[in-house]
C-alpha positions, 0 to 999 in steps of 0.5 A, spaced: 768 474 712 769 480 716 766 481 723 765 487 727 769 488 733 765 487 740 767 494 741 763 497 735 757 493 737 751 497 739 750 497 746 743 495 748 740 500 754 734 498 757 728 502 756 724 504 762 718 508 761 716 514 765 709 515 765 705 521 769 704 516 775 712 516 776 713 523 774 708 525 779 710 520 785 715 525 788 710 530 789 705 526 792 710 523 797 712 530 799 705 533 799 703 527 803 709 528 808 707 535 809 700 533 811 703 528 816 707 533 819 701 538 820 697 533 823 702 530 828 708 535 829 705 541 832 701 537 838 708 533 839 713 538 839 709 544 841 709 551 837 716 553 838 719 547 835 714 547 830 716 554 828 723 552 828 721 547 823 717 551 819 723 556 819 728 551 816 723 549 811 723 556 808 730 557 809 731 550 805 727 553 799 731 560 799 738 556 799 736 551 794 733 556 789 739 560 790 743 554 789 741 554 782 744 561 780 750 560 785 751 553 785 749 550 778 750 556 774 756 559 777 754 566 778 755 570 784 748 573 787 748 576 794 741 580 792 737 573 794 733 576 800 730 582 795 727 577 791 724 574 797 722 580 800 718 583 793 715 576 793 713 577 800 710 584 799 706 582 793 703 576 797 701 580 803 698 585 798 693 579 795 691 576 802 690 583 806 687 587 801 683 581 798 680 579 804 677 586 805 674 585 798 672 578 800 670 578 807 670 585 809 676 584 814 684 581 814 683 576 819 684 569 818 678 566 814 676 559 814 680 553 817 685 548 815 685 548 807 679 553 807 678 558 802 683 563 806 688 558 805 687 557 798 687 565 797 694 564 801 697 559 796 695 563 790 698 569 793 705 565 794 705 563 787 703 570 784 709 573 789 713 568 786 711 570 779 712 578 781 719 576 784 721 572 777 719 578 773 724 582 777 729 576 777 729 577 769 730 584 770 736 583 774 739 577 770 740 581 764 746 584 767 749 578 768 750 577 760 756 581 761 758 581 768 761 575 772 764 575 779 765 581 783 761 585 778 755 581 778 755 581 786 755 588 786 749 589 781 745 584 785 747 587 792 745 594 789 738 591 787 737 589 794 739 596 797 734 599 791 728 595 793 729 597 800 729 604 799 723 604 794 719 600 799 721 605 805 717 610 800 711 606 800 704 609 802 701 607 809 697 601 810 689 602 809 686 598 815 678 600 813 674 596 808 670 602 806 677 606 805 680 601 801 674 601 796 673 608 795 681 609 795 684 613 789 690 612 785 694 616 789 693 611 795 694 605 791 701 608 787 706 607 791 702 601 794 700 602 801 704 597 804 707 601 810 713 604 808 719 604 813 714 601 819 713 594 815 707 591 812 703 589 819 696 586 819 697 580 814 693 574 816 697 569 818 696 563 814 703 559 814 703 552 817 707 546 816 703 543 810 704 549 806 711 550 807 713 543 806 709 542 800 712 548 797 719 545 799 717 539 795 716 542 789 722 546 790 726 540 791 723 536 785 724 541 780 731 543 782 733 536 782 730 534 775 733 541 773 740 538 775 739 532 771 736 535 765 740 538 759 738 545 761 741 543 768 747 540 765 748 546 760 748 551 767 753 546 770 758 547 764 757 555 764 760 554 771 765 550 769 768 553 763 763 559 760 768 559 754 768 552 752 760 551 754 759 557 749 764 553 744 759 547 744 753 551 743 750 552 749 746 559 749 750 562 755 745 568 755 738 564 755 741 559 761 743 565 765 737 569 765 733 562 766 737 561 772 735 568 775 728 567 773 727 560 776 731 562 783 727 568 784 720 565 783 722 560 788 725 566 793 718 569 792 714 563 794 718 563 800 717 570 801 710 569 801 710 564 806 715 568 811 710 574 810 704 570 813 708 567 819 705 568 826 709 574 829 712 576 823 712 583 820 715 584 813 719 590 812 724 593 807 730 591 812 728 584 810 731 586 803 738 588 806 744 584 804 745 581 811 739 576 810 742 575 803 749 573 806 745 568 810 743 564 804 749 565 800 753 561 806 748 556 806 750 554 799 757 555 800 757 550 806 752 545 803 756 545 796 756 548 790 750 544 786 749 539 791 741 540 793 741 535 799 747 538 801 744 545 801 738 543 805 742 540 810 746 546 811 740 550 811 737 546 817 744 546 821 744 554 820 737 555 822 737 550 828 744 552 830 742 559 833 736 556 837 740 550 840 745 555 842 740 560 845 741 558 852 749 560 851 746 567 848 753 571 850 757 566 846 752 563 841 755 568 835 762 566 837 761 559 837 757 560 830 762 563 827 768 558 829 764 553 827 763 556 820 771 557 820 772 550 822 768 548 816 771 552 811 778 549 813 776 542 814 772 541 808 772 548 803 768 544 798 762 544 802 759 538 806 757 534 800 761 538 794 758 537 788 754 530 790 748 528 793 747 524 799 745 518 796 752 518 792 756 517 798 753 510 800 753 508 792 761 509 793 762 505 799 758 499 796 
């Protein structure tokens, strides 16, 4: 009588049901933490440090979203600030001109979680959708290009966008003029040309920033763990082998650009509605895009928590070195050089922060 070798016996895998409660739990925890930040932190640390913490959150969204393209899929995009800027302009148009149509003025309407803030939240999502559409257009050339050539395309996108925004109409600042404006005043859009889009109501606060940080991080992490994310990583490691294994290269590349552009557009909406900010065409330039590329490189290609830590360090460090204004750029550059020499794979490499504790155990 033959017996089945132990190696041939079917392995039993425990079943862990994942219901809607488990699926929604990270979002609930993150939004609850965002509410607590908004309720407690401004009174504890003051407006200056609250602004720095808000800037860190926006940088996290931009860095994590760029990591989908540069880290997970292995493409090289240096036009991410362009997606942020177009999202910021689209969101700003909705809140600015929408406020005139609804409330006859562009001042902040309602209090915390009031009608004005919900208009702002919708505008950020619409800004993300507009940026995602542009990401689809930019993602199409990536089907044939890679490396330096793709970087030139994305760089060109940012510069084209910057020049186009400089040719727009001046901002309309009167309710009656807005209602009676003709097509020639709406196209090109009245967003301030080279001066910038001034007058946008300032709704951005810690609650909305870290609510969108939660959504971005949870979606990026679940994408990384899914079959789509593993297909993207396989393209990064070896595109020819991935295609031989049946991965749809074209779909994965375009999907990566669209998703990254969407979250960049959302971050642009948050940025445009920050106090003291006037979004302008220069924000689409390559200098700001390089900042986010540096964050993804220092954090580690494909590491979500590593990129978040790098975004925190690179956003807070210039503020911490503000007392050494003459030397802070030199110190900043030296720290980057040392980091690349000591740990060229980035802070966490391809791993997440909890993997290191697991290795020790």
